[in-house]
C-alpha positions in Angstrom: 36.0 125.9 -2.1 36.8 126.7 -5.7 37.1 130.2 -7.1 34.1 129.5 -9.3 31.9 128.4 -6.4 33.1 131.4 -4.4 32.2 133.7 -7.3 28.7 132.3 -7.5 28.1 132.5 -3.8 29.5 136.0 -3.6 27.3 137.1 -6.5 24.3 135.8 -4.6 25.5 137.4 -1.4 26.2 140.6 -3.2 22.7 140.9 -4.4 21.5 140.2 -0.8 23.9 142.8 0.5 22.4 145.4 -1.9 18.9 144.5 -0.8 19.9 144.7 2.9 21.6 148.0 2.4 18.5 149.4 0.8 16.4 148.1 3.7 18.8 149.5 6.2 18.7 152.9 4.5 15.0 152.9 4.5 14.9 151.9 8.2 17.4 154.6 9.1 15.3 157.2 7.3 12.3 156.0 9.2 14.0 156.3 12.6 16.2 159.4 12.0 14.5 161.4 14.7 15.7 159.0 17.4 19.3 159.1 16.2 19.6 162.8 15.6 17.5 164.5 18.2 20.2 164.6 21.0 19.5 164.4 24.7 18.4 161.6 26.9 16.7 158.7 25.1 13.3 157.2 26.1 15.1 153.9 26.7 17.5 155.6 29.1 14.8 157.4 31.1 12.8 154.1 31.4 15.8 152.2 32.7 16.3 150.2 29.6 19.8 149.9 28.1 19.8 150.6 24.3 22.5 148.7 22.5 23.7 149.8 19.1 25.7 148.1 16.4 27.7 149.1 13.4 26.3 148.6 9.9 28.2 145.3 9.7 26.8 141.8 10.2 29.6 140.6 12.5 29.2 143.6 14.8 25.5 143.0 14.9 26.1 139.4 16.1 28.3 140.7 18.9 25.7 143.3 19.9 23.0 140.7 20.0 25.3 138.5 22.2 25.6 141.4 24.6 21.9 142.1 24.5 20.9 138.5 25.3 23.4 138.2 28.1 22.1 141.4 29.7 18.5 140.3 29.3 19.4 137.0 30.9 20.8 138.9 33.9 17.4 140.7 34.3 18.2 143.9 32.4 15.7 145.5 30.0 17.3 145.9 26.6 16.4 147.8 23.5 18.2 147.3 20.2 19.2 149.9 17.7 21.3 147.9 15.3 23.1 148.8 12.0 23.0 152.5 12.7 26.0 153.4 10.7 29.7 153.9 11.0 31.8 155.3 13.9 31.1 159.0 13.4 27.3 158.2 13.6 27.2 155.8 16.4 29.7 157.6 18.7 27.6 160.7 18.4 24.6 158.6 19.4 26.5 157.2 22.3 27.8 160.5 23.6 24.3 162.1 23.2 22.6 159.3 25.2 20.6 157.8 22.4 22.4 154.5 22.9 24.2 153.3 26.0 26.3 150.5 24.7 28.0 149.3 21.5 30.7 146.8 20.6 33.7 148.4 18.9 37.3 147.6 17.9 40.1 149.0 20.0 42.6 150.2 17.4 40.2 152.0 15.1 38.4 153.5 18.0 41.6 154.9 19.4 42.6 156.2 16.0 39.3 157.9 15.6 40.1 160.2 18.5 43.9 160.2 18.1 44.8 160.0 14.4 48.5 160.4 15.1 48.8 157.5 17.6 51.9 155.3 17.1 50.6 152.6 19.3 50.0 149.2 17.7 49.8 146.3 20.1 46.6 145.1 21.9 48.0 146.1 25.3 49.2 149.5 24.2 46.0 150.4 22.4 43.8 149.2 25.3 45.8 151.2 27.8 45.5 154.4 25.8 41.7 154.2 25.2 40.5 155.6 28.5 42.2 158.9 28.0 41.2 159.2 24.4 37.5 158.7 24.8 35.0 161.5 25.5 34.0 162.3 29.1 31.2 160.0 30.3 32.2 157.2 27.9 34.3 154.1 28.9 35.8 151.1 27.2 35.3 147.9 29.2 37.7 145.0 29.2 38.5 144.0 25.6 37.9 140.5 24.3 40.8 138.3 23.0 39.0 138.3 19.6 40.3 140.6 16.9 38.5 141.5 13.7 41.1 143.8 12.2 41.3 145.6 8.9 43.5 143.6 6.6 44.6 144.1 3.0 43.9 141.2 0.7 44.6 140.3 -2.9 43.3 137.4 -5.0 45.3 134.2 -4.8 45.8 134.5 -8.6 47.2 138.0 -8.3 49.5 137.0 -5.5 50.9 134.0 -7.4 51.3 135.8 -10.7 53.2 138.7 -9.2 54.9 137.2 -6.2 53.1 139.5 -3.8 52.5 138.2 -0.2 53.3 141.4 1.8 52.5 145.1 1.6 56.2 145.6 1.1 56.0 143.7 -2.2 53.5 146.1 -3.7 56.2 148.8 -4.2 57.8 146.6 -6.9 54.5 146.0 -8.8 54.7 147.4 -12.3 51.1 148.3 -12.8 48.2 150.4 -11.5 46.9 149.4 -8.0 43.4 150.2 -6.8 42.4 149.6 -3.2 38.7 149.2 -2.3 36.9 149.6 1.0 34.3 151.7 2.8 34.4 155.4 1.8 36.0 156.4 5.1 39.0 154.2 4.4 40.2 156.8 1.9 40.9 159.3 4.7 42.0 156.9 7.4 45.6 156.8 8.5 46.0 153.3 7.3 44.4 154.0 3.9 46.1 155.3 0.7 48.2 157.9 2.6 49.5 155.3 5.0 50.3 152.9 2.2 52.3 155.6 0.6 54.1 156.7 3.7 55.1 153.4 5.2 55.4 151.2 2.0 56.0 153.7 -0.8 52.9 152.4 -2.6 50.7 154.7 -4.8 47.1 153.4 -5.0 43.9 154.7 -6.5 40.8 154.3 -4.3 37.4 152.8 -5.0 34.6 153.2 -2.5 32.8 150.0 -1.9 30.4 150.3 1.0 29.9 146.8 2.2 32.6 146.6 4.9 34.7 144.1 3.0 31.7 141.9 2.2 30.7 140.2 -1.1 30.9 143.2 -3.3 34.5 143.9 -2.2 35.5 140.3 -2.6 33.9 140.0 -6.0 35.7 143.2 -7.1 39.0 141.6 -6.0 38.3 138.3 -7.9 37.2 140.3 -11.0 40.4 142.4 -10.8 38.3 145.6 -10.7 40.4 146.3 -7.7 43.7 144.6 -6.8 43.6 145.3 -3.1 40.7 145.1 -0.7 40.1 145.9 2.9 38.5 142.8 4.5 38.1 142.2 8.2 40.4 139.5 9.4 37.7 137.3 11.1 35.9 136.9 7.7 35.5 133.2 7.2 36.0 133.6 3.4 39.7 134.4 4.0 40.4 130.8 4.8 38.9 129.5 1.6 42.0 129.8 -0.6 40.8 132.4 -3.0 42.4 135.4 -1.2 45.8 136.1 0.3 46.0 138.4 3.3 49.2 140.5 2.9 51.7 140.7 5.7 52.1 144.1 7.3 55.7 144.2 8.6 55.6 147.9 9.3 52.5 147.6 11.5 50.4 150.0 9.4 47.3 148.4 10.9 46.5 148.6 14.7 45.3 145.8 16.9 41.5 145.6 16.7 40.2 143.7 19.8 36.5 143.6 20.3 35.6 146.0 23.1 32.3 147.1 24.7 32.0 150.9 24.8 29.5 152.1 27.3 27.9 155.2 28.8 29.2 155.6 32.3 25.7 155.9 33.6 25.1 152.2 32.9 28.6 150.9 33.3 27.9 149.3 36.8 24.9 147.4 35.3 26.8 145.8 32.4 30.4 145.3 33.4 30.1 142.1 35.4 27.7 140.6 32.9 29.8 141.3 29.9 33.2 140.3 31.4 32.7 136.5 31.1 31.2 137.0 27.6 34.2 138.9 26.4 36.6 136.5 28.0 35.1 133.6 26.0 35.2 135.5 22.7 38.4 134.6 20.9 39.2 135.2 17.3 38.5 131.6 16.4 35.1 131.8 18.1 34.4 135.1 16.2 35.3 133.4 12.8 32.9 130.6 13.7 30.1 133.1 14.5 30.7 134.9 11.3 30.7 131.6 9.4 27.3 130.8 10.8 26.0 134.0 9.3 27.9 133.9 6.0 27.8 130.2 5.2 24.8 128.9 7.1 22.7 132.1 6.7 21.6 132.1 10.3 20.2 135.3 11.8 22.1 137.2 14.5 19.6 136.3 17.3 19.9 132.5 16.6 23.7 132.7 16.4 23.9 134.6 19.6 21.6 132.2 21.5 23.5 129.2 20.2 26.9 130.6 21.2 25.9 131.8 24.6 24.2 128.5 25.4 27.3 126.5 24.2 29.5 128.6 26.6 27.1 128.2 29.5 26.5 131.9 29.6 22.7 131.8 29.6 20.9 130.8 32.8 
């Protein structure tokens, strides 16, 4: 894929992202009572399991996979997708408004323990149970990772000899990093880059979770460094270079179901084989079906579960 074709596709996708963000915002406004009222949800009292997702297309696909697997097992499921970032959906989970959401181990741990020095998949997973609030559990994590990663354009990398976060310290110019607004205050954001790599960066908030707006800003040199999730299929297209992280600024980010203990017994055995089959390569392919093939989450989930023999 050429840089020109990537730019054109990202421009189209960027417009779609803006429209989707607007629609999501309107939807959220229309359902704010259900996500802010606290207490036991209607779904919980009726025996249904309400599944949430982040405001991120890949996370919605995983949530839909969980939903269809549970429905196939005989559970009643309600969906409350794209409900926001971690501070919003973890409040919804702890208040009982949702009972299940896919998350990512490292960022979830760091959300509750900002000073953690753990980095590997095994270390992070082992620390999660003690870090989570009472009544909330993390089930067995999937092999799949969708980690934060810092990326530059291939042109910027080639022109400046930059392939690692270490190389940024020698760059003679202004560096701006772009990502979701919360990246600015996260431990692996600008402060972490300064502490571990001696790199001073300005920050630009781009609220599309490393999507087309972030990528276009990198290609246009509006930002030099962008936070893009590592399972994004565009990273394999040749227009971006993911910078090495030798000091392990970024934690392992395995996909993990986070669940209200009240329904844990009903979902654990169903989701175990689903997560076992979800590798990083599988997740990249799922994301490509959305980004490149423009399939909806429900279709992607059904196709994948069927291909793995996980639907009855």
